[in-house]
C-alpha angles and dihedrals in degrees: 000000000000129000096261111168124178118192091339093306129105112250124232089256089071093048093062107112119225119251091248090068114077106235091219092053091048091049090050089052090052090049090047092053091050091047092056088046093247104111116181126241117227089258092050088054089050091052091049091053091050089050091049091048090057089048089052090052088052090055101261124134106241093202091054090050091052092047091050090051091053093043093052093043092239123159098218135037112262118211115203114245094230123067116261114274096029094086091045090055090049091049092048090051098047095263096316122117093209123082106230093194090057091045092053092045091053093046091049092051091050091047092051089050088058098254120145103256126168119206114194 
């Protein structure tokens, strides 16, 4: 998608949604924006797609981000601060980023190899 402007307006070429965005989900987002009386201009749609592309590169699911936006009744798409996967690991480990099972496994292996390991 290039920055093709014609007379100050975004051309239809920019409004083509990428294949990684579900057309149904995108249509529902457009309907949502109209429902909350905040319809998007063609350029606003283009900016949303750029934002979602960066989120995709960071490991987020763009369709899930759009669905969350609709579900919460938000106007704009919110991208989590942390890279995708980090928060899932923290949730799986009770809010901690470290995996205690892995830590114990590593300490046990080092202990069995005869290294001086302290387990608190």
